[in-house]
C-alpha positions in Angstrom: -126.9 -25.1 -19.2 -130.2 -23.6 -17.6 -128.6 -21.0 -14.9 -132.6 -20.5 -14.1 -136.5 -19.9 -15.6 -139.0 -17.9 -14.4 -142.4 -17.6 -14.7 -146.0 -15.7 -14.4 -149.5 -16.2 -15.1 -149.5 -19.3 -16.8 -152.1 -21.7 -15.8 -151.3 -22.8 -11.9 -149.0 -20.3 -11.9 -150.3 -17.0 -10.8 -147.1 -14.5 -9.5 -144.0 -14.7 -10.8 -142.4 -18.3 -9.8 -138.4 -18.4 -10.0 -136.5 -22.1 -10.4 -132.9 -21.7 -10.6 -130.1 -24.2 -10.9 -127.7 -22.5 -9.1 -125.5 -24.7 -6.6 -125.7 -23.7 -3.0 -123.3 -23.7 0.1 -123.1 -27.7 0.2 -120.5 -29.8 0.1 -120.9 -32.8 -0.5 -121.6 -34.5 -3.9 -118.8 -31.6 -6.1 -119.6 -33.8 -8.9 -123.3 -33.3 -8.7 -122.2 -29.6 -10.1 -120.2 -28.2 -12.8 -118.0 -25.1 -12.3 -118.4 -22.2 -15.1 -116.2 -19.4 -15.3 -117.8 -16.1 -16.8 -116.4 -13.0 -17.8 -116.5 -11.4 -14.1 -117.5 -14.2 -12.2 -117.9 -17.8 -11.2 -120.7 -19.7 -11.3 -121.7 -22.8 -9.7 -124.5 -24.8 -11.5 -126.2 -27.9 -10.3 -126.6 -31.3 -12.5 -129.6 -32.5 -11.3 -132.8 -31.2 -10.1 -136.4 -33.3 -7.8 -139.2 -31.6 -8.1 -142.2 -33.0 -5.4 -145.9 -32.0 -4.7 -148.7 -32.9 -3.8 -151.5 -33.8 -7.2 -152.0 -30.7 -8.5 -149.9 -28.8 -7.3 -148.0 -27.6 -10.5 -144.8 -29.9 -10.9 -146.5 -30.7 -14.3 -147.4 -26.9 -15.5 -143.9 -26.3 -14.6 -142.9 -28.3 -17.2 -145.7 -27.2 -19.5 -144.5 -24.0 -19.1 -140.7 -24.6 -20.9 -143.0 -26.5 -22.9 -145.4 -23.8 -24.3 -142.0 -21.3 -24.0 -139.9 -23.3 -25.9 -142.7 -24.2 -28.5 -143.6 -20.2 -29.1 -139.9 -19.7 -29.9 -139.2 -22.9 -32.4 -143.0 -23.0 -34.0 -144.7 -19.7 -33.5 -147.8 -18.4 -31.4 -150.0 -18.5 -34.7 -150.7 -22.1 -34.2 -150.8 -22.8 -30.5 -153.6 -22.9 -28.2 -153.5 -19.9 -26.0 -157.2 -20.1 -24.5 -157.3 -21.5 -20.9 -153.5 -20.9 -20.1 -153.6 -17.8 -17.7 -153.9 -18.5 -14.2 -157.8 -19.3 -14.0 -158.5 -18.6 -10.2 -158.3 -15.8 -10.6 -160.8 -13.4 -13.3 -158.5 -10.4 -13.5 -155.1 -12.3 -14.3 -157.7 -13.3 -18.2 -156.2 -9.9 -19.7 -152.9 -10.0 -17.2 -149.5 -10.6 -18.6 -148.0 -14.4 -19.4 -144.7 -14.1 -18.9 -141.8 -16.7 -19.3 -138.0 -15.7 -19.2 -134.6 -18.3 -20.0 -130.9 -17.8 -17.7 -128.4 -19.9 -20.0 -124.7 -21.0 -20.7 -124.4 -21.1 -24.1 -120.1 -21.2 -25.2 -119.4 -19.9 -21.7 -121.6 -17.2 -22.0 -124.6 -16.4 -20.2 -127.9 -15.1 -21.9 -131.1 -14.2 -20.4 -133.9 -14.0 -23.1 -137.6 -13.6 -22.4 -140.6 -12.6 -23.3 -144.5 -11.4 -21.9 -147.5 -11.4 -23.7 -150.8 -11.3 -23.9 -152.7 -14.8 -24.2 -156.1 -13.7 -25.1 -155.4 -11.7 -28.0 -151.8 -13.5 -28.8 -149.7 -10.4 -28.8 -146.2 -10.0 -27.7 -145.9 -7.4 -25.7 -142.2 -7.6 -24.3 -139.1 -9.2 -26.2 -135.6 -9.0 -24.6 -132.4 -10.5 -24.7 -129.1 -9.8 -22.9 -125.5 -11.0 -22.8 -125.2 -11.0 -18.7 -122.2 -12.1 -16.8 -120.5 -9.4 -17.4 -120.0 -6.5 -15.5 -122.2 -5.2 -16.8 -125.4 -6.4 -18.8 -125.4 -5.6 -23.0 -127.8 -5.4 -24.7 -128.8 -7.5 -27.6 -132.0 -6.7 -28.7 -135.4 -5.6 -26.8 -138.9 -4.9 -27.8 -141.8 -3.3 -26.3 -145.0 -3.6 -28.7 -143.5 -2.6 -31.6 -140.6 -0.2 -31.0 -136.7 -2.1 -31.0 -133.9 -1.3 -29.4 -131.3 -3.3 -31.5 -127.4 -3.4 -31.0 -126.1 -3.4 -34.3 -122.5 -2.7 -34.0 -121.5 -5.8 -35.5 -123.8 -5.9 -38.4 -122.6 -5.2 -41.8 -124.5 -3.4 -43.7 -126.3 -6.0 -45.7 -128.0 -7.8 -42.7 -128.5 -4.5 -41.4 -131.1 -3.8 -43.9 -132.1 -7.4 -44.0 -133.0 -7.1 -40.4 -134.6 -4.1 -40.9 -136.7 -5.7 -43.3 -137.6 -8.2 -40.6 -138.6 -6.0 -38.1 -140.8 -4.1 -40.2 -143.0 -7.3 -41.2 -143.0 -8.9 -37.7 -146.0 -9.9 -36.5 -147.8 -8.3 -33.5 -147.9 -12.9 -32.5 -144.4 -13.2 -33.5 -140.9 -13.4 -31.8 -137.6 -12.3 -33.4 -136.0 -14.9 -31.9 -138.1 -17.1 -33.6 -137.9 -15.4 -36.9 -134.2 -14.5 -37.2 -133.4 -17.5 -35.6 -134.2 -19.6 -38.5 -132.8 -16.8 -40.9 -129.0 -16.9 -42.5 -127.5 -13.9 -41.5 -123.6 -13.7 -41.6 -123.1 -12.1 -38.5 -126.2 -12.6 -36.2 -125.2 -16.0 -35.2 -125.8 -15.1 -31.8 -129.7 -15.6 -32.7 -129.8 -18.5 -34.4 -127.3 -20.4 -31.7 -129.7 -19.4 -28.8 -132.6 -20.6 -31.1 -130.9 -24.2 -31.5 -130.5 -24.3 -28.0 -133.4 -24.4 -27.4 -134.9 -26.6 -30.3 -132.0 -28.8 -30.1 -130.9 -28.6 -26.4 -133.6 -28.5 -24.7 -135.3 -31.9 -24.4 -138.7 -32.2 -22.8 -140.0 -36.2 -22.0 -143.9 -36.3 -21.0 -145.9 -39.4 -19.4 -146.9 -40.0 -23.1 -143.9 -38.9 -24.9 -142.5 -41.6 -27.4 -140.7 -38.8 -29.9 -137.5 -40.8 -29.2 -138.6 -44.4 -29.1 -137.6 -44.6 -32.9 -133.8 -44.1 -31.2 -133.8 -47.2 -29.0 -134.8 -49.7 -31.8 -132.4 -48.1 -34.3 -129.5 -48.2 -31.7 -131.0 -51.3 -29.8 -127.6 -53.3 -30.0 -125.7 -50.7 -28.8 -128.5 -49.1 -26.1 -129.9 -52.9 -25.1 -127.3 -53.8 -22.2 -129.8 -51.2 -20.2 -132.8 -53.6 -20.4 -130.5 -56.5 -18.8 -129.0 -54.0 -16.5 -132.8 -52.8 -15.6 -134.0 -56.9 -15.8 -135.9 -56.9 -18.9 -135.7 -60.0 -20.1 -136.2 -58.5 -23.7 -132.9 -59.7 -25.9 -133.5 -59.1 -29.6 -135.9 -57.5 -32.0 -137.3 -59.2 -35.1 -138.8 -57.4 -38.2 -142.2 -58.4 -39.4 -142.9 -57.5 -43.0 -146.1 -55.9 -44.0 -147.2 -54.3 -46.7 -148.7 -50.7 -46.9 -152.3 -51.7 -48.0 -152.1 -54.6 -44.6 -152.1 -51.6 -42.1 -154.6 -51.8 -40.2 -156.1 -47.7 -40.4 -158.0 -46.1 -42.6 -157.5 -45.4 -46.2 -157.6 -41.8 -46.1 -154.9 -42.0 -43.2 -152.7 -44.8 -45.1 -152.7 -43.1 -47.8 -151.8 -39.4 -46.5 -149.0 -41.5 -44.4 -147.2 -43.1 -47.4 -147.5 -39.9 -49.3 -145.6 -38.5 -45.9 -143.2 -41.1 -45.5 -142.4 -41.3 -49.2 -141.3 -37.5 -48.9 -139.6 -37.8 -46.2 -137.3 -40.7 -47.6 -136.9 -39.0 -50.7 -135.8 -35.6 -48.9 -133.5 -38.3 -46.6 -132.2 -39.9 -49.5 -131.2 -36.8 -51.6 -128.5 -36.1 -48.1 -127.6 -39.3 -48.1 -126.2 -39.9 -51.9 -122.4 -40.0 -50.6 -124.1 -42.9 -47.8 -124.3 -46.3 -48.4 -127.1 -46.5 -45.7 -130.4 -47.4 -45.9 -133.1 -44.8 -45.8 -135.4 -45.6 -43.2 -137.7 -43.8 -40.5 -139.4 -45.4 -37.3 -143.2 -44.5 -37.4 -145.7 -45.7 -34.7 -149.2 -47.3 -36.1 -151.7 -48.2 -33.7 -149.4 -48.1 -30.6 -147.3 -49.9 -32.8 -143.4 -49.4 -33.7 -142.9 -49.8 -37.2 -139.8 -49.7 -39.4 -140.1 -48.2 -43.4 -137.9 -48.5 -46.0 -137.6 -48.6 -49.8 -137.1 -52.1 -51.5 -135.5 -52.1 -55.1 -138.1 -50.6 -56.5 -139.0 -48.0 -54.4 -142.0 -49.6 -53.2 -142.6 -48.8 -48.8 -142.0 -51.9 -47.1 -143.3 -51.9 -43.3 -141.6 -54.0 -41.0 -143.2 -54.1 -37.4 -140.6 -54.3 -34.8 -141.2 -57.7 -31.9 -139.6 -58.8 -29.7 -137.8 -61.8 -28.3 -137.8 -62.7 -24.9 -135.2 -65.2 -23.3 -136.8 -68.4 -21.7 -139.7 -67.8 -24.7 -139.8 -69.0 -28.4 -142.4 -66.8 -29.3 -142.0 -62.9 -30.2 -144.2 -60.5 -28.4 -145.4 -56.7 -29.9 -144.8 -53.7 -28.4 -148.4 -53.2 -27.2 -148.0 -56.8 -25.2 -145.4 -55.1 -23.9 -146.2 -53.9 -19.4 -146.7 -50.2 -19.5 -143.4 -50.4 -17.3 -141.2 -51.8 -20.2 -142.7 -49.5 -23.0 -142.4 -46.3 -20.5 -137.9 -47.7 -20.1 -138.4 -47.9 -23.9 -138.9 -44.3 -24.4 -136.1 -43.6 -21.8 -133.5 -45.7 -22.2 -132.0 -43.2 -25.5 -132.2 -40.3 -23.4 -129.0 -41.9 -21.2 -127.2 -41.4 -24.3 -129.1 -38.4 -25.6 -128.1 -36.3 -22.5 -124.1 -37.4 -23.0 -124.0 -34.3 -25.7 -124.3 -31.1 -23.5 -129.0 -31.3 -23.3 -130.5 -30.1 -20.7 -133.5 -32.8 -20.3 -136.2 -32.0 -18.2 -138.6 -35.7 -17.6 -142.2 -35.2 -16.0 -143.5 -38.3 -13.4 -140.6 -39.9 -13.7 -141.7 -42.8 -11.8 -145.1 -43.4 -14.0 -145.5 -47.3 -14.1 -141.8 -47.7 -13.0 -141.3 -50.0 -10.1 -139.1 -47.6 -6.8 -135.5 -49.8 -7.5 -136.4 -49.3 -10.9 -136.4 -45.4 -10.7 -133.6 -44.8 -8.3 -130.8 -47.1 -11.0 -132.4 -45.3 -13.7 -131.6 -41.8 -11.8 -128.0 -43.6 -11.0 -127.7 -44.1 -14.6 -128.8 -40.3 -15.5 -125.3 -39.4 -13.2 -123.2 -41.7 -14.7 -124.4 -40.0 -18.2 -123.3 -36.6 -17.2 -120.6 -36.9 -15.6 -117.7 -34.2 -17.2 -120.5 -32.9 -19.6 -122.5 -30.1 -19.7 -125.4 -31.6 -19.1 -128.4 -31.3 -16.9 -131.2 -33.2 -15.6 -134.8 -31.6 -14.3 -137.1 -34.4 -13.3 -141.1 -34.1 -11.6 -141.8 -36.9 -9.6 -143.3 -38.4 -6.3 -140.7 -40.9 -5.7 -139.5 -40.1 -2.0 -137.1 -42.7 -1.3 -135.1 -40.8 -3.5 -134.4 -37.9 -1.2 -131.3 -38.9 0.5 -129.1 -36.4 1.0 -126.2 -39.5 1.0 -127.3 -39.4 -2.7 -128.7 -36.3 -4.0 -127.9 -32.7 -2.5 -130.3 -30.9 -0.5 -130.2 -27.7 -2.7 -131.6 -30.4 -5.6 -134.7 -31.0 -4.3 -137.4 -28.6 -5.2 -141.2 -28.6 -3.6 -144.1 -27.1 -5.7 -146.8 -25.6 -3.0 -150.2 -24.5 -4.3 -152.7 -22.1 -2.9 -155.4 -20.6 -4.3 -154.5 -17.0 -3.5 -151.1 -17.4 -4.9 -150.8 -20.2 -7.1 -148.6 -22.5 -8.1 -144.7 -21.9 -6.4 -141.5 -23.3 -6.1 -139.9 -23.5 -3.3 -136.0 -25.2 -2.5 -135.1 -27.6 0.8 -132.1 -24.9 1.0 -134.1 -22.6 2.5 -135.0 -24.9 4.9 -133.2 -25.4 8.3 -132.5 -29.2 8.2 -129.4 -30.8 9.6 -126.9 -32.6 7.0 -128.2 -36.4 9.0 -131.6 -35.4 8.6 -134.2 -38.0 7.2 -135.4 -35.7 4.6 -137.5 -38.2 3.0 -139.3 -38.5 6.4 -139.8 -35.2 7.6 -141.1 -34.7 3.6 -143.9 -37.6 3.7 -144.9 -36.5 7.7 -145.8 -32.8 6.0 -142.7 -30.5 7.5 -141.6 -29.3 3.9 -145.3 -29.0 1.9 -146.1 -30.1 -1.0 -147.8 -33.1 0.2 -151.8 -34.0 0.1 -153.9 -33.2 2.6 -155.5 -36.0 3.3 -159.3 -35.6 5.5 -161.3 -38.3 6.9 -164.3 -39.0 4.5 -167.3 -39.2 6.2 -169.3 -42.7 6.0 -172.7 -42.0 5.3 -175.5 -44.6 5.9 -177.0 -45.3 2.4 -178.4 -48.6 1.8 -177.1 -51.2 -0.1 -178.7 -50.9 -4.2 -178.9 -54.5 -4.6 -179.4 -53.7 -8.5 -176.6 -51.4 -9.2 
């Protein structure tokens, strides 16, 4: 679970800004809080949070900052574009360090992991990992430049030697967590566990994400109940067989795609030698979903997935569905995934969705995480969700922005309001900030251009 996240000098965030999932003193909706016992303290964490703000305030940049840090940890800095990622409204920020820090709960223990770096030079300046929540924080490792302070108390001699070799060859653009977390050490499994939290348990959904679309088709029979619940008329998926050479894509891409898929299916088949299940993969080609598998002669067969709707005898391609339906097909699998102790971030949940659907989806999210150590964080403009009968005041955040300080996050809990206050109306009236400041547009007396 996520305790808090800090970001500094990244995109619209200039000064250090903190986002926290620690619950406040609000007494209602206690099922929206997870109670945890650490070594020296009890911790109450929120299971959901909603971030509001005007267009351009930094809501999406908050998600991007977490996504960027995650990408650095999982894949390393080498292939990441860092140009123009510092706060650009202050020329000095280009040479200043950018910092990211996470506090997380993992197997009933709390950890603080973070790093700062020079994005212009692509160089890690500092990196640290501590176990926190104890009487005294316990250092696991700390790095400043090319100097390291490592807790080796629990390591055997073999792992100590291996660790020294890794550190000796560590490049300026490499994180210790990335290198050691992917390695097979006998005793330093905390590195791998924290690396796997970022890789497996931290899930980020942007408005254009299609990463989980394949899961919807794989688990269609179990997930289609949500289509009915959300008033979507799809009742069945239909396969239209096509040969790989019939796909409407350039030949060079077709050859590469065929080779990549064949390699994936070959490796997947090797892992499933004891399984009788078919080996298949779901891919998007020209914005249409395909299920690709091998036939008995090891030829690749592409099956385009189409839909059958109630009250219709025909079939419809994915491209023919409405934007809102496509968005739901991506979001529905999350209702299953989040049951597995995940932290899910969704940027612009309401994109292309009716307000009633947004509310229904949020209700299902809360149902999915009941009795689970899961959390979700949503950025949205949907003010009708700000109902203090349905969500707690400490679950509501506002992203504010000014040129001097950049983006900053502020909790509704910091405002003095009554429990029966109509917070949605207060938000739209500008009491908490985070809304556009509309000014009258001056109409100029410009003659009509009849030739335009």
